[in-house]
N, C-alpha and C positions, 0 to 999 in steps of 0.2 A: 437365366438364361446354357444350359449350354450349346456346345457350338459342332454341328455336326463335322463339316470342317477340321475342326481343330483335331477330332480324332479321326481321320483317316487314312494318316499320317502311323499312325503307332498300330491301328489295324491290319494296314499294305504291313509292315514291318515282319508281327507275326502271321498276318494270312495271304501274305502279296505273292500266289504262286501255285503254279499245278502242282497235284497231287490225285493218286489215286491210287494210293497203298492198300491190300488184299484184306491188309489186316483195321482197317477203318470201315467203322458201319457206318460211316457217312459215301464214300463210294466214289468215283468223277464228283474235284473239289476246284474252285479258278480261286485262287483271291478271300478265300471262304463262302464263295454259295456252294453250296451244292447240287446236284444235276437235280435235284425233287424240289429245292425250293426256288430253280431256275424255272423249272418246268410250269412249278404253279404260276411265278410270275409272265410266262408269257405267256399263258392261258389267261391269264388276269389280266392283262393286255393285245390279247387278241395277237398276238403273234404266235407262226411257225411251232410247233414240238420241237424245241432243243435237240440238237444230238451233245455226245462226247468235246467233237469238232467246230463245234457254233460256244458252248462251253471259256474250252480252252480261248475264245478269238471274241468273248461278248467283252462290249465298251466300254465305258469308262463312266458314260453319262449312264448304263443301264446295271452298270456294279453302284453308282450309288446312289442311283433311284430306289432298285432294289433293297439296300441301309440303309438308306431312310423309310425304303413305304414298310419292309418286310420287316423290318429288324426293333427299328431305333424310334416307328412311331408304337410299336407293343410296349415298350421300355418304356411309351411314354417321358425319351428321355431330355426331351422340352423343358421339365419341369426341373434335370439336374441343373443344381448350382455350379457354375464350373470351378 
């Protein structure tokens, strides 16, 4: 079974910071999480609608929960052999 904790450093190596490139259709992005994804996550969790400022300040805990619940689980990554 794959271990999400082992993947996190690799993701952060490539997606580790803030981006708001006008040529990137994803728009404002922090650590690979777009504002649209963060907005959907906050709505699911009953949190206030985020802004670019709150996305920039996303907690590691929220970021990891987004990775797990909105990506990892969708990929059924727990079924991948390391």
